[in-house]
C-alpha positions in Angstrom: -23.0 1.8 35.1 -20.6 4.6 34.1 -22.9 7.3 35.6 -23.4 5.4 38.9 -21.4 6.6 41.9 -18.7 4.1 43.0 -19.4 2.1 46.1 -17.2 2.7 49.1 -15.7 -0.8 49.0 -14.9 -0.6 45.4 -11.7 1.0 44.1 -12.2 4.0 41.7 -10.6 3.2 38.4 -9.1 6.2 36.8 -8.5 5.9 33.1 -4.9 6.2 32.2 -4.2 8.4 29.1 -1.6 7.1 26.8 1.8 8.9 27.1 2.3 11.9 24.8 5.2 10.1 23.1 3.0 7.1 22.2 0.3 9.4 20.9 2.8 11.2 18.7 4.6 8.0 17.6 1.5 6.7 15.7 1.2 9.5 13.1 4.9 9.9 13.1 5.3 6.3 12.1 2.9 6.8 9.2 4.9 9.8 8.1 8.0 7.7 8.1 6.2 5.1 5.9 5.3 7.8 3.4 8.8 9.2 3.4 10.3 5.7 2.8 7.8 5.2 0.0 8.9 8.4 -1.7 12.6 7.6 -1.4 12.1 4.2 -2.8 10.0 5.5 -5.7 12.8 8.0 -6.6 15.6 5.5 -6.2 13.7 2.8 -8.2 13.0 5.3 -11.0 16.7 6.2 -11.3 17.8 2.5 -11.1 15.3 1.5 -13.8 16.4 4.4 -16.0 20.0 3.3 -15.7 19.2 0.0 -17.3 18.0 -2.2 -14.4 15.3 -4.7 -15.4 12.1 -4.4 -13.3 11.9 -8.2 -12.6 15.6 -8.2 -11.6 14.9 -5.5 -9.1 11.9 -7.5 -7.8 14.0 -10.7 -7.4 16.8 -9.1 -5.4 14.5 -6.8 -3.4 12.3 -9.7 -2.2 15.4 -11.8 -1.4 16.6 -9.0 0.9 13.1 -8.6 2.3 13.0 -12.4 3.1 16.3 -12.1 5.0 15.0 -9.0 6.8 11.7 -10.5 8.0 13.1 -14.0 8.7 14.4 -13.1 12.2 11.0 -11.7 13.2 9.3 -14.9 12.1 11.7 -17.2 14.0 11.6 -15.0 17.1 7.9 -14.1 17.4 6.1 -16.8 15.4 8.2 -19.9 15.9 5.2 -22.1 16.5 3.6 -21.2 13.2 6.2 -23.4 11.3 4.2 -26.5 12.4 1.1 -25.2 10.7 2.5 -25.1 7.2 1.0 -27.6 4.8 0.4 -27.9 1.0 -2.8 -25.9 1.1 -1.1 -23.0 3.0 1.9 -23.1 0.6 -0.5 -23.0 -2.3 -2.2 -19.8 -0.9 1.2 -18.3 -0.2 2.3 -19.0 -3.8 -0.9 -17.4 -5.1 -0.4 -14.5 -2.8 3.1 -14.0 -4.2 1.8 -14.2 -7.8 -0.7 -11.4 -7.4 1.2 -9.3 -4.8 4.8 -9.6 -6.1 5.0 -10.8 -9.7 1.9 -9.1 -11.1 1.3 -6.1 -8.8 4.9 -5.1 -8.2 6.1 -6.2 -11.7 3.4 -4.1 -13.5 4.1 -1.1 -11.2 7.8 -1.1 -11.9 7.2 -1.4 -15.7 4.7 1.5 -15.4 7.2 3.5 -13.3 9.9 3.0 -15.8 7.7 4.3 -18.7 6.3 7.3 -16.8 7.6 9.1 -13.7 7.4 8.8 -9.9 4.8 11.6 -9.4 2.4 10.1 -12.0 2.9 6.5 -10.7 2.3 7.6 -7.1 -1.3 8.6 -8.1 -2.1 5.0 -8.8 -1.0 3.9 -5.3 -3.8 6.1 -4.0 -6.3 4.4 -6.4 -5.7 0.9 -4.9 -8.5 1.2 -2.2 -10.9 2.5 -4.9 -10.1 -0.4 -7.3 -10.5 -2.9 -4.3 -13.8 -1.3 -3.5 -15.1 -1.8 -7.1 -14.0 -5.4 -7.2 -15.6 -6.1 -3.9 -18.9 -4.7 -5.3 -18.6 -7.0 -8.4 -17.7 -10.0 -6.3 -20.4 -9.4 -3.7 -18.9 -8.7 -0.3 -19.3 -4.9 -0.7 -22.6 -3.2 -0.9 -23.3 0.4 -1.9 -25.9 1.9 0.5 -26.8 5.0 -1.4 -29.6 5.7 1.1 -27.0 6.7 3.7 -24.3 9.4 3.6 -21.3 7.0 4.1 -22.3 5.0 1.0 -22.8 8.2 -1.0 -19.4 9.5 0.0 -17.7 6.3 -0.9 -19.3 6.4 -4.4 -18.6 10.1 -4.8 -15.0 9.6 -3.6 -14.4 6.8 -6.0 -15.8 8.8 -9.0 -13.7 11.8 -8.0 -10.5 9.7 -7.8 -11.2 8.3 -11.3 -11.9 11.8 -12.6 -8.7 13.1 -11.0 -6.7 10.4 -12.6 -8.2 11.1 -16.0 -7.4 14.8 -15.6 -3.7 14.0 -14.9 -3.5 11.6 -17.8 -5.3 13.7 -20.4 -5.0 17.3 -19.4 -1.6 19.1 -19.1 -2.5 22.7 -19.1 0.0 25.5 -18.4 3.5 24.5 -17.4 4.3 25.7 -13.8 7.7 27.2 -13.2 7.8 26.8 -9.4 11.6 26.8 -9.0 14.7 27.1 -11.1 15.7 24.2 -13.4 18.4 22.1 -11.8 21.5 20.8 -13.5 21.7 17.4 -11.9 20.2 14.1 -13.0 18.5 14.3 -16.4 15.5 12.0 -16.7 14.9 10.0 -19.8 12.5 11.5 -22.3 9.0 10.2 -22.0 6.9 9.9 -25.2 3.1 9.8 -25.5 3.5 6.1 -26.4 5.4 5.5 -23.2 2.8 7.3 -21.1 0.0 5.1 -22.6 1.9 1.9 -22.1 2.9 3.0 -18.6 -0.7 3.9 -17.7 -1.8 0.4 -18.8 0.8 -1.2 -16.6 -0.1 1.0 -13.7 -3.8 0.2 -14.1 -2.9 -3.5 -14.2 -0.9 -3.0 -11.0 -3.9 -1.5 -9.2 -6.0 -4.4 -10.4 -3.4 -6.9 -9.2 -3.1 -5.2 -5.8 -6.8 -5.3 -5.4 -7.0 -9.0 -6.2 -4.0 -9.5 -3.9 -5.9 -8.1 -1.0 -8.7 -10.7 -1.6 -6.1 -13.5 -1.7 -4.3 -12.1 1.3 -7.6 -12.1 3.3 -8.1 -15.8 2.5 -4.5 -16.6 3.4 -5.0 -14.8 6.8 -7.8 -17.2 7.6 -6.0 -20.4 6.7 -2.6 -19.2 8.0 -3.0 -16.4 10.6 0.6 -15.3 10.6 2.2 -11.9 10.0 5.9 -12.6 9.7 6.0 -16.2 8.3 3.4 -15.3 5.6 5.3 -12.2 4.6 8.7 -14.0 4.6 7.4 -16.9 2.5 5.5 -14.7 0.2 8.6 -12.6 -0.5 10.6 -15.8 -1.1 8.0 -17.3 -3.4 7.6 -14.0 -5.2 11.4 -13.8 -5.7 11.5 -17.4 -7.2 8.5 -16.8 -9.5 9.9 -13.4 -10.6 13.3 -15.1 -11.3 11.6 -17.7 -13.6 9.7 -15.0 -15.5 12.8 -12.7 -15.6 15.1 -15.4 -17.0 12.5 -16.1 -19.7 12.4 -12.5 -20.7 16.1 -11.7 -20.3 18.8 -14.2 -21.1 21.7 -11.7 -20.7 23.7 -12.5 -17.5 24.8 -8.8 -17.4 21.2 -7.9 -16.5 21.5 -9.9 -13.3 24.8 -8.7 -12.2 24.8 -6.2 -9.3 27.7 -3.8 -8.7 28.5 -1.4 -5.9 26.3 1.4 -7.3 22.9 2.9 -7.1 21.2 -0.3 -8.2 22.6 -2.3 -5.2 21.5 0.6 -2.9 18.0 0.5 -4.3 17.7 -3.3 -3.9 18.9 -3.2 -0.3 16.9 -0.2 0.8 13.7 -1.5 -0.9 14.0 -4.9 0.7 14.9 -3.7 4.2 12.8 -0.5 4.5 9.9 -0.9 2.2 9.1 -4.5 3.2 10.7 -4.9 6.6 10.3 -1.6 8.5 7.2 -0.4 6.6 5.4 -3.7 7.2 6.0 -3.6 10.9 4.9 0.1 11.2 1.7 -0.4 9.1 0.8 -3.6 11.1 1.3 -1.6 14.4 -0.9 1.3 13.1 -3.7 -1.1 11.9 -3.7 -2.9 15.3 -4.1 0.5 17.1 -6.4 2.5 14.8 -7.8 0.0 12.2 -7.3 -0.5 8.5 -8.5 3.0 7.5 -5.7 4.8 9.4 -2.6 4.1 7.2 -4.2 5.1 3.8 -5.1 8.5 5.3 -1.4 9.4 5.0 -1.1 8.3 1.3 -1.7 11.9 0.0 1.5 12.9 1.8 3.6 10.6 -0.3 1.8 11.9 -3.4 2.6 15.5 -2.6 6.2 14.9 -1.6 6.8 12.7 -4.6 5.5 15.4 -7.0 7.8 18.0 -5.5 10.9 15.8 -5.2 10.4 14.4 -8.6 10.4 17.9 -10.1 13.3 19.1 -7.9 15.6 16.1 -8.2 14.6 14.4 -11.5 13.5 17.5 -13.4 9.9 16.3 -14.2 7.7 19.1 -15.4 4.6 20.1 -13.3 1.6 21.2 -15.2 -1.6 22.8 -14.0 -3.7 19.8 -15.1 -1.5 17.5 -13.1 -1.9 19.7 -9.9 -5.7 19.9 -10.4 -6.0 16.1 -11.0 -3.8 15.3 -8.0 -6.0 17.5 -5.7 -9.1 15.7 -7.1 -7.5 12.3 -6.3 -6.6 13.4 -2.8 -10.1 14.8 -2.1 -11.7 11.7 -3.5 -9.6 9.4 -1.5 -10.4 11.2 1.8 -14.1 11.2 0.9 -14.0 7.5 0.2 -12.0 6.8 3.4 -14.5 8.9 5.5 -17.4 6.9 4.2 -15.6 3.6 4.7 -14.6 4.6 8.2 -18.2 5.5 9.2 -19.4 2.1 7.8 -16.8 0.2 9.8 -17.7 2.1 13.0 -21.4 1.4 12.4 -20.6 -2.3 11.8 -18.6 -2.4 15.0 -21.4 -0.8 17.1 -23.9 -3.3 15.6 -21.6 -6.2 16.4 -21.3 -5.1 20.0 -25.0 -4.6 20.4 -25.6 -8.1 19.0 -23.1 -9.6 21.5 -24.7 -7.8 24.4 -28.1 -9.0 23.3 -26.8 -12.6 23.1 -25.3 -12.2 26.6 -28.6 -10.9 28.0 -30.4 -13.7 26.3 -28.1 -16.2 27.9 -28.6 -14.7 31.4 -32.4 -14.8 31.0 -32.3 -18.4 30.0 -30.3 -19.3 33.0 
């Protein structure tokens, strides 16, 4: 029909291109997300090094996030309140356990033991770990007979190889800029790096399981803001219980007007509130593959800023491993994107065939 000439009595529909501002706003929003991620990583590292407990940071951060998302829930999803029941609350609690207590908790413990540049690498591994778990569970299939499947597998192996390179191979120390005289990071021993790596791997695993639970929660309770708000609230309560069990000192829970308070407020408002809205908007416009395409930006910025501001050394092995992780991530995302496009085309063809079959029957 698109090649047919329009009839005289029919109006010619001219496709309207999106404004340039809207076209530029989409990638710009993802850049903002990555910049916020970098800022929060650096602030969190400094706060943790000054003595703040990881679970204390999580408790207060998620309380702030709950307050930040609550107005959106009451304004845009007021009717979803009536759909809450014990089953939904159970899934929300499980969602908070994996996404907040285990994933974020393990990540902060790993960040405290290592450095922001190293921990940022594991954020890029989350799609790979999710892919591996999906293969084990069953929903994901590896079609090695097609290029998208091969690229996914090759990308996953490259990411793992890059991470091992960063972890095991230092190489020559790179003197890219003069040493600064500002904040001095805490010394990191080999034991700390091993423990931190274990925590970061556990965080990737928890994030991957969290995505599976989140997908189930989306089916039983299709809400964006209410689910986020209640998950943050439940995660804060659970983290508080675990945190009190691990730390009985009241001084650990006291916040002053310093960097720790700034980290808590900024993490809750920006990393959960604004970031959530921007990512949801990008996914609705371009699909789930679009936001992870910008993850390498935060990895590069974090590496540079970590060295400039916090004095973390940059080694040749770390640079090579980081580049491998970035290359592997893009190879994996390319393969996954092609498979999603093929699945979408197949679904449309199936719907058209069903429509044609219905017309023929009538």
